[in-house]
VOMAR-428267 format. One line per field, with one value per residue: residue number from 0; residue in three letters; y, z, x of N, C-alpha, C in turn. Coordinates in steps of 0.001 Angstrom, whole numbers, plus 500000, padded with zeros to 6 digits. Each point is the difference from the previous one (the first is absolute). Layout:
// residues N
i <- NUM | ...
aa <- ALA | ...
n_c2 <- Y | ...
n_c3 <- Z | ...
n_c1 <- X | ...
ca_c2 <- Y | ...
ca_c3 <- Z | ...
ca_c1 <- X | ...
c_c2 <- Y | ...
c_c3 <- Z | ...
c_c1 <- X | ...
This chain:
// residues 146
i <- 0 | 1 | 2 | 3 | 4 | 5 | 6 | 7 | 8 | 9 | 10 | 11 | 12 | 13 | 14 | 15 | 16 | 17 | 18 | 19 | 20 | 21 | 22 | 23 | 24 | 25 | 26 | 27 | 28 | 29 | 30 | 31 | 32 | 33 | 34 | 35 | 36 | 37 | 38 | 39 | 40 | 41 | 42 | 43 | 44 | 45 | 46 | 47 | 48 | 49 | 50 | 51 | 52 | 53 | 54 | 55 | 56 | 57 | 58 | 59 | 60 | 61 | 62 | 63 | 64 | 65 | 66 | 67 | 68 | 69 | 70 | 71 | 72 | 73 | 74 | 75 | 76 | 77 | 78 | 79 | 80 | 81 | 82 | 83 | 84 | 85 | 86 | 87 | 88 | 89 | 90 | 91 | 92 | 93 | 94 | 95 | 96 | 97 | 98 | 99 | 100 | 101 | 102 | 103 | 104 | 105 | 106 | 107 | 108 | 109 | 110 | 111 | 112 | 113 | 114 | 115 | 116 | 117 | 118 | 119 | 120 | 121 | 122 | 123 | 124 | 125 | 126 | 127 | 128 | 129 | 130 | 131 | 132 | 133 | 134 | 135 | 136 | 137 | 138 | 139 | 140 | 141 | 142 | 143 | 144 | 145
aa <- MET | LEU | THR | PRO | SER | LEU | PHE | ASN | GLY | MET | PRO | TYR | ALA | GLY | GLU | SER | THR | VAL | ILE | PRO | LEU | LYS | MET | HIS | LEU | TYR | ILE | GLN | ALA | LEU | ALA | PHE | VAL | GLN | GLY | MET | THR | LEU | ARG | ALA | VAL | HIS | GLU | ASP | GLY | ALA | SER | ARG | PHE | LEU | ALA | GLU | LYS | ALA | TRP | GLU | LYS | GLY | LEU | LEU | TRP | ARG | ASP | GLY | ARG | PRO | PRO | ALA | VAL | SER | GLY | PRO | GLU | TRP | VAL | GLU | VAL | HIS | VAL | ARG | ILE | PRO | ALA | HIS | LEU | ALA | ASP | ASN | LEU | ALA | GLU | VAL | SER | HIS | ARG | ASN | GLY | VAL | GLY | LEU | PRO | ASP | VAL | LEU | TYR | THR | MET | LEU | TYR | TRP | TYR | ALA | TRP | VAL | LEU | TYR | PRO | PRO | LEU | GLN | GLU | GLN | GLU | ARG | ARG | LYS | THR | LYS | PHE | ARG | ALA | SER | LYS | ALA | ARG | GLU | GLU | ARG | GLU | ARG | CYS | HIS | ARG | SER | LEU | PRO
n_c2 <- 739802 | 501008 | 500629 | 500697 | 501079 | 501057 | 500508 | 501053 | 499634 | 499018 | 499369 | 499256 | 498918 | 498934 | 499229 | 498922 | 499623 | 498869 | 500463 | 499613 | 499668 | 499174 | 499571 | 499808 | 499390 | 499303 | 499816 | 499706 | 499296 | 499558 | 499859 | 499526 | 499230 | 499693 | 499971 | 498863 | 500116 | 498983 | 500880 | 500801 | 499219 | 499671 | 501296 | 500185 | 499033 | 500350 | 501339 | 499595 | 499143 | 500821 | 500948 | 499310 | 499686 | 499881 | 499682 | 500859 | 500090 | 499053 | 501153 | 499188 | 499730 | 500791 | 498921 | 500992 | 498599 | 499959 | 499617 | 498862 | 499940 | 500992 | 500400 | 500336 | 499119 | 500108 | 501237 | 500468 | 500388 | 501096 | 499673 | 501255 | 500034 | 500973 | 500297 | 500965 | 499910 | 500004 | 500796 | 500711 | 499717 | 500352 | 500807 | 500287 | 499966 | 500667 | 500823 | 499700 | 500155 | 500947 | 499861 | 500998 | 499137 | 499043 | 500848 | 500305 | 498892 | 499719 | 501067 | 499565 | 498759 | 500343 | 500829 | 499040 | 499057 | 500778 | 500945 | 499360 | 499071 | 499174 | 500488 | 499039 | 500358 | 501260 | 499608 | 499363 | 500991 | 500924 | 499089 | 499847 | 501256 | 500217 | 498951 | 500618 | 501154 | 499355 | 499394 | 501151 | 500642 | 499090 | 500099 | 501188 | 499832 | 499061 | 500861 | 500981 | 498914 | 499732
n_c3 <- 049470 | 500808 | 499655 | 499493 | 500550 | 499342 | 501204 | 499629 | 499074 | 500693 | 500261 | 499167 | 500640 | 499161 | 500506 | 499476 | 500562 | 500541 | 500271 | 501093 | 499194 | 501048 | 500091 | 498614 | 500026 | 501065 | 499493 | 498889 | 500804 | 500519 | 498796 | 499581 | 500981 | 499652 | 498986 | 499745 | 499164 | 499272 | 499108 | 500561 | 499728 | 498734 | 499739 | 500552 | 499360 | 499052 | 500154 | 500385 | 498992 | 499282 | 500447 | 499915 | 498774 | 499322 | 499084 | 500831 | 499919 | 499179 | 499275 | 499562 | 499126 | 499253 | 499272 | 499420 | 499803 | 498738 | 500536 | 500248 | 500814 | 499093 | 500804 | 499891 | 500937 | 499138 | 500414 | 498870 | 500892 | 499524 | 500800 | 499815 | 500615 | 500697 | 499140 | 500968 | 500082 | 498576 | 500054 | 500926 | 499375 | 498963 | 500809 | 500472 | 498858 | 499631 | 501095 | 499642 | 498958 | 499817 | 499151 | 499091 | 499171 | 500728 | 500030 | 498762 | 499755 | 500749 | 499399 | 498918 | 500073 | 500393 | 499042 | 499236 | 500359 | 500124 | 499118 | 498992 | 501143 | 499315 | 499999 | 499145 | 499446 | 500037 | 499635 | 498992 | 499833 | 499982 | 499362 | 499217 | 500078 | 499837 | 499151 | 499472 | 500228 | 499605 | 498996 | 499950 | 499883 | 499121 | 499245 | 500039 | 499783 | 499082 | 499662 | 500210 | 499439 | 501258
n_c1 <- 196490 | 500631 | 498744 | 500993 | 499593 | 499354 | 499700 | 499436 | 500893 | 499394 | 501185 | 499316 | 499562 | 499891 | 499242 | 499835 | 498920 | 499724 | 498828 | 499361 | 499015 | 499560 | 501273 | 500196 | 498725 | 500417 | 501150 | 499214 | 499212 | 501092 | 500423 | 498798 | 499845 | 501356 | 499318 | 500491 | 500921 | 499876 | 500603 | 499120 | 499106 | 500518 | 500059 | 498986 | 499415 | 500783 | 499664 | 498773 | 499938 | 500802 | 499337 | 498988 | 500572 | 498777 | 500875 | 500434 | 498758 | 500509 | 499850 | 499140 | 500975 | 499174 | 499418 | 500799 | 500294 | 499581 | 498909 | 500309 | 498913 | 500303 | 499011 | 498665 | 500346 | 500754 | 500557 | 500431 | 500975 | 500102 | 501050 | 499579 | 501388 | 500267 | 500992 | 500029 | 498735 | 499855 | 501001 | 499362 | 498930 | 500683 | 500581 | 498861 | 499586 | 501033 | 499982 | 498797 | 500648 | 499229 | 499060 | 500232 | 499497 | 500798 | 500960 | 499606 | 499848 | 501119 | 500631 | 499378 | 500356 | 501177 | 500037 | 499583 | 500918 | 500956 | 500351 | 499188 | 500029 | 499506 | 498712 | 499620 | 501108 | 499605 | 498796 | 500566 | 500946 | 498886 | 499202 | 500992 | 500161 | 498792 | 500110 | 500995 | 499319 | 498856 | 500608 | 500636 | 498852 | 499406 | 501081 | 499903 | 498728 | 500158 | 500950 | 499054 | 499346 | 499379
ca_c2 <- 501190 | 501094 | 500736 | 501478 | 501012 | 501199 | 500420 | 501397 | 500429 | 499277 | 498748 | 499013 | 498628 | 499108 | 498479 | 499237 | 498967 | 499332 | 499943 | 499491 | 501001 | 500756 | 500808 | 501144 | 500835 | 500603 | 501237 | 501176 | 500640 | 500665 | 501264 | 500819 | 500488 | 501009 | 501133 | 499702 | 499220 | 498704 | 500275 | 500520 | 498823 | 499094 | 500783 | 500085 | 498673 | 499705 | 500759 | 499429 | 498576 | 500197 | 500695 | 498966 | 498764 | 498885 | 498636 | 499664 | 499712 | 498715 | 499894 | 499042 | 500383 | 499425 | 499778 | 500828 | 499507 | 499451 | 498682 | 499029 | 500053 | 501490 | 500301 | 501462 | 500368 | 500526 | 500997 | 500608 | 501475 | 500864 | 501094 | 501083 | 500819 | 500825 | 499064 | 499658 | 498984 | 498815 | 499536 | 499571 | 498725 | 499025 | 499697 | 499156 | 498792 | 499460 | 499562 | 499062 | 498833 | 499830 | 500648 | 501289 | 499791 | 499520 | 501184 | 500808 | 499111 | 500043 | 501334 | 500480 | 499161 | 500647 | 501330 | 499761 | 498985 | 500383 | 501442 | 500451 | 498701 | 500042 | 499965 | 498616 | 499495 | 500713 | 499318 | 498595 | 500309 | 500373 | 498833 | 499211 | 500705 | 499853 | 498633 | 499882 | 500661 | 499220 | 498742 | 500333 | 500218 | 498609 | 499350 | 500769 | 499629 | 498485 | 499837 | 500595 | 499017 | 499143
ca_c3 <- 499370 | 500237 | 498796 | 500368 | 499362 | 500738 | 500312 | 500415 | 500106 | 500980 | 499507 | 500618 | 499379 | 500235 | 499955 | 500083 | 500855 | 499902 | 501245 | 499863 | 499571 | 501107 | 500681 | 499162 | 500102 | 501299 | 499899 | 499288 | 500955 | 501054 | 499244 | 499911 | 501419 | 500579 | 498859 | 499340 | 498817 | 500093 | 500015 | 501298 | 501055 | 499899 | 500535 | 501444 | 500444 | 499730 | 500943 | 501361 | 500110 | 500217 | 501343 | 501011 | 499862 | 500533 | 499564 | 501067 | 501082 | 499811 | 498777 | 498940 | 498639 | 499150 | 498597 | 499069 | 498752 | 499690 | 500338 | 498906 | 499435 | 500391 | 499532 | 500240 | 501369 | 500044 | 499028 | 499922 | 500399 | 499602 | 501089 | 499455 | 501190 | 499872 | 499706 | 501320 | 500680 | 499195 | 500293 | 501466 | 499901 | 499234 | 500946 | 500979 | 499158 | 499887 | 501412 | 500659 | 499061 | 499380 | 498807 | 500179 | 500054 | 501286 | 500896 | 499772 | 500378 | 501424 | 500380 | 499764 | 501092 | 501327 | 499855 | 499970 | 501034 | 501279 | 500292 | 499706 | 499638 | 499819 | 501248 | 500515 | 500619 | 501312 | 500968 | 500220 | 500963 | 501332 | 500675 | 500452 | 501090 | 501180 | 500426 | 500570 | 501322 | 500908 | 500322 | 500883 | 501363 | 500565 | 500383 | 501201 | 501041 | 500307 | 500650 | 501239 | 500764 | 500872
ca_c1 <- 500707 | 499345 | 499854 | 500069 | 499063 | 499854 | 498551 | 500104 | 501408 | 500802 | 500260 | 499219 | 500370 | 498731 | 500050 | 498602 | 499814 | 498644 | 499366 | 498693 | 499064 | 499242 | 500878 | 500172 | 498925 | 500130 | 500980 | 499338 | 499047 | 500783 | 500448 | 498894 | 499604 | 500995 | 500074 | 501315 | 500116 | 500804 | 501410 | 500220 | 499863 | 501228 | 501113 | 499752 | 500383 | 501447 | 500860 | 499814 | 500526 | 501418 | 500172 | 499554 | 500865 | 499051 | 500477 | 500816 | 499093 | 499330 | 499086 | 500588 | 499941 | 498954 | 500511 | 499427 | 499841 | 498594 | 499721 | 500075 | 498574 | 499415 | 498726 | 499601 | 500071 | 501394 | 500125 | 501389 | 499868 | 501228 | 500356 | 500841 | 500208 | 501197 | 501129 | 500752 | 499241 | 500267 | 501311 | 500090 | 499243 | 500909 | 501044 | 499312 | 499762 | 501352 | 500358 | 499206 | 500018 | 498593 | 499820 | 499273 | 498470 | 499761 | 500064 | 498865 | 498699 | 500066 | 499728 | 498486 | 499461 | 500224 | 499101 | 498409 | 499542 | 500540 | 499753 | 498730 | 499248 | 498568 | 499194 | 499951 | 501413 | 500115 | 499164 | 500664 | 501023 | 499475 | 499437 | 501134 | 500629 | 499174 | 499961 | 501372 | 500000 | 499064 | 500851 | 501138 | 499299 | 499565 | 501345 | 500510 | 499159 | 500361 | 501322 | 499930 | 499270 | 501027
c_c2 <- 501336 | 500772 | 501538 | 500871 | 501219 | 500343 | 501334 | 500303 | 499176 | 498608 | 498832 | 498596 | 499201 | 498458 | 499454 | 498906 | 499468 | 500017 | 499425 | 501189 | 500791 | 501050 | 501343 | 500923 | 500693 | 501193 | 501061 | 500613 | 500805 | 501458 | 500925 | 500659 | 501078 | 501125 | 500089 | 499268 | 498758 | 500284 | 500633 | 498922 | 499184 | 500759 | 499987 | 498530 | 499730 | 500742 | 499511 | 498648 | 500156 | 500564 | 499009 | 498693 | 498897 | 498723 | 499645 | 499713 | 498897 | 499835 | 499048 | 500507 | 499337 | 499773 | 500779 | 499688 | 499449 | 498547 | 498988 | 500007 | 501183 | 500144 | 501409 | 500466 | 500693 | 501104 | 500448 | 501518 | 500523 | 500973 | 500987 | 500988 | 500876 | 499148 | 499743 | 498944 | 498688 | 499522 | 499240 | 498619 | 499033 | 499626 | 498929 | 498592 | 499263 | 499372 | 498884 | 498713 | 499655 | 500955 | 501369 | 499903 | 499526 | 501132 | 500902 | 499330 | 500127 | 501329 | 500367 | 499049 | 500756 | 501172 | 499680 | 499184 | 500394 | 501418 | 500298 | 498726 | 500313 | 499903 | 498590 | 499580 | 500740 | 499362 | 498638 | 500177 | 500292 | 498791 | 499101 | 500534 | 499777 | 498615 | 499534 | 500565 | 499330 | 498735 | 500279 | 500242 | 498743 | 499276 | 500659 | 499662 | 498615 | 499982 | 500534 | 499102 | 499066 | 498625
c_c3 <- 500088 | 498610 | 500439 | 499214 | 500776 | 500161 | 500588 | 500183 | 501024 | 499467 | 500783 | 499496 | 500440 | 499750 | 500115 | 501109 | 499777 | 501288 | 499831 | 499626 | 501147 | 500708 | 499173 | 500077 | 501325 | 500045 | 499139 | 500845 | 500998 | 499338 | 499914 | 501292 | 500526 | 499035 | 499403 | 498690 | 500291 | 500181 | 501358 | 501198 | 499948 | 500582 | 501553 | 500541 | 499959 | 501135 | 501384 | 500264 | 500149 | 501361 | 501061 | 500096 | 500391 | 499812 | 501204 | 501320 | 499887 | 498847 | 498968 | 498615 | 499210 | 498646 | 499024 | 498449 | 499720 | 500493 | 498670 | 499246 | 500318 | 499339 | 500217 | 501419 | 500158 | 498901 | 500107 | 500440 | 499644 | 501054 | 499626 | 501134 | 499732 | 499969 | 501232 | 500785 | 499280 | 500249 | 501285 | 500039 | 499291 | 500861 | 501055 | 499309 | 499882 | 501292 | 500421 | 498991 | 499371 | 498788 | 500427 | 499930 | 501232 | 501032 | 499728 | 500451 | 501514 | 500508 | 499909 | 501091 | 501344 | 500055 | 500317 | 501354 | 501355 | 500399 | 499969 | 499810 | 499774 | 501307 | 500557 | 500659 | 501326 | 501023 | 500465 | 501012 | 501415 | 500653 | 500407 | 501098 | 501347 | 500468 | 500750 | 501300 | 500983 | 500380 | 500927 | 501523 | 500671 | 500656 | 501245 | 501352 | 500417 | 500741 | 501533 | 501076 | 500751 | 499338
c_c1 <- 499256 | 499923 | 500008 | 499061 | 500070 | 498529 | 500088 | 501431 | 500819 | 500205 | 499208 | 500648 | 498838 | 500399 | 498675 | 500105 | 498570 | 499464 | 498483 | 499080 | 499320 | 500947 | 500167 | 498705 | 499879 | 500949 | 499353 | 499061 | 500732 | 500457 | 498885 | 499633 | 500966 | 500202 | 501348 | 499964 | 500595 | 501387 | 500494 | 499926 | 501267 | 501181 | 499864 | 500310 | 501369 | 500782 | 499715 | 500524 | 501423 | 500192 | 499840 | 500880 | 499081 | 500605 | 501030 | 499163 | 499126 | 499087 | 500622 | 499914 | 499005 | 500613 | 499338 | 500000 | 498575 | 500021 | 500145 | 498698 | 499417 | 498754 | 499650 | 500168 | 501447 | 500124 | 501584 | 499807 | 501319 | 500171 | 501003 | 500097 | 501289 | 501232 | 500788 | 499377 | 500115 | 501354 | 500180 | 499277 | 500818 | 501103 | 499439 | 499829 | 501482 | 500363 | 499350 | 499812 | 498538 | 499952 | 499358 | 498484 | 499532 | 499926 | 498775 | 498715 | 500006 | 499648 | 498481 | 499184 | 499985 | 499196 | 498541 | 499636 | 500601 | 499624 | 498525 | 499131 | 498372 | 499211 | 499954 | 501127 | 500238 | 499121 | 500433 | 501073 | 499639 | 499505 | 501161 | 500729 | 499211 | 499910 | 501269 | 500224 | 499212 | 500747 | 501130 | 499393 | 499644 | 501287 | 500474 | 499128 | 500326 | 501229 | 499871 | 499092 | 501054 | 500041
């Protein structure tokens, strides 16, 4: 359920989701490095997620409900964004048959893992890419042998 409010005279709406603590800390670090507030990061993430339509490109929905055995490794995050973005995310939720907390968790995951992946993930992806290119080259060479 979206909770309406005003911020600087603009209508905002918010909803809570549950995300891994490490991801929350990483998003806080991203906000700091970018000179943004968490609210601004959430707004940027929501607008880019909606513009990109990441869910249509194979991104799987994340479960935004608390795990059955919830420990300190999960935190509740309240995402408060402009009402028009919140309404659009609610529509995405409705059209895809998932809950709004699932859409919010997925949006935050996409923002942190796809748009701004941690350095170790960037390195893993580069290594995987180089390995696949080397494998393709070997296969191409084997095909060209008599």
